[in-house]
Residue, then its C-alpha position, 0 to 999 in steps of 0.5 A: m595771395p596774402g603772404g603768398d600762402d593758397e590756403v586762404f584763398r582756396t578757403f575763400i572761395h569756398d566759403f563765396l562759393a557755400f554762400s553763393a548758393r545759399v543767395d541764390q537758395c534764398r533767391a529761387g525760394f523767393g522765386d518759387r513765392l512768387g510764381i516763377s524761376g530766381i533769376a526772374y524773380t531777379t530781373l522783376i525785383s529790379v525792374a520793381h527798384l529800377q522803373g522810375e515813373e517812366g519806366v526802364g528800358v531792357s540795356r538798364v535792366a542787362e546794365h543792373l544785372h551784369l547780364s545780356g540784353a539777350f538773356v534779359t528778354i527773354e526773362v522779360s518776356k516770361l515776365v511779360k506773359a506771366g503778367l507781372i511786368h508791362k512792356r510799352a513802346n519808349q516815345e522818344d526811342r520807338r526801337r525800345v521798349l521800357l519796363t514797368v511792374t504791373p498791379k499783381a506784381r506790386k501786390l505779390l512783391e508787397q505779399l513777399v516782403e513779409v518772407q523777404a525782410p526778414v530772408n535778407d537780414a537773417l543773410f547777414d546777420c553776423l555783419s555790423a552795419s559799419e562791415f556790411r557796406q564795406l562787403a557792398s562796396m567791395m561787391a561792385r569791385l568784384v563785379a569788376c575782377g570777375d569780370k576781367a578773369v573770364a575776359l583772360m580766362g577766355f584769352l589763355t585757354a583759346p587754341s592757339p593759330v598752331a595748335a589749330e593749325s595742326t589739330r585741323k593736320v591731325s583731323r585730316r589724318r584720320 
């Protein structure tokens, strides 16, 4: 913490959580406009941005979104069922699939721009272009730090073998 002052840290975390909630509300609103959930919208827009000419694999979308491949697969299945994503076998590796947005999805995303652009601009209106680039650069590093913190939390909160054994002994006595 800066200067050992935990007040600055707490204020930052609470402001960060408040902003995150607003971003999530906007994402949910974008999804609502398309008739899908917020996370489905995020998956769809990611496929649209990453697909290129050939399509994009589930693992690349998962990596981009910092989510598990299994979770992205579930979301993709919903989008396929909704007619928003087309899934086809990867010719180089038949075990894998390539994803592309459908013409229906492309049209919906084009219509969404009239809402999405001003909302996205409003989200970061208080930052200069330079400040935004700086924040974007920091965010990638913060995600990596977050991954480390989650792993550390798992390690520090995992029951020790001694504690697990004593818990089993107490359970057997009951």
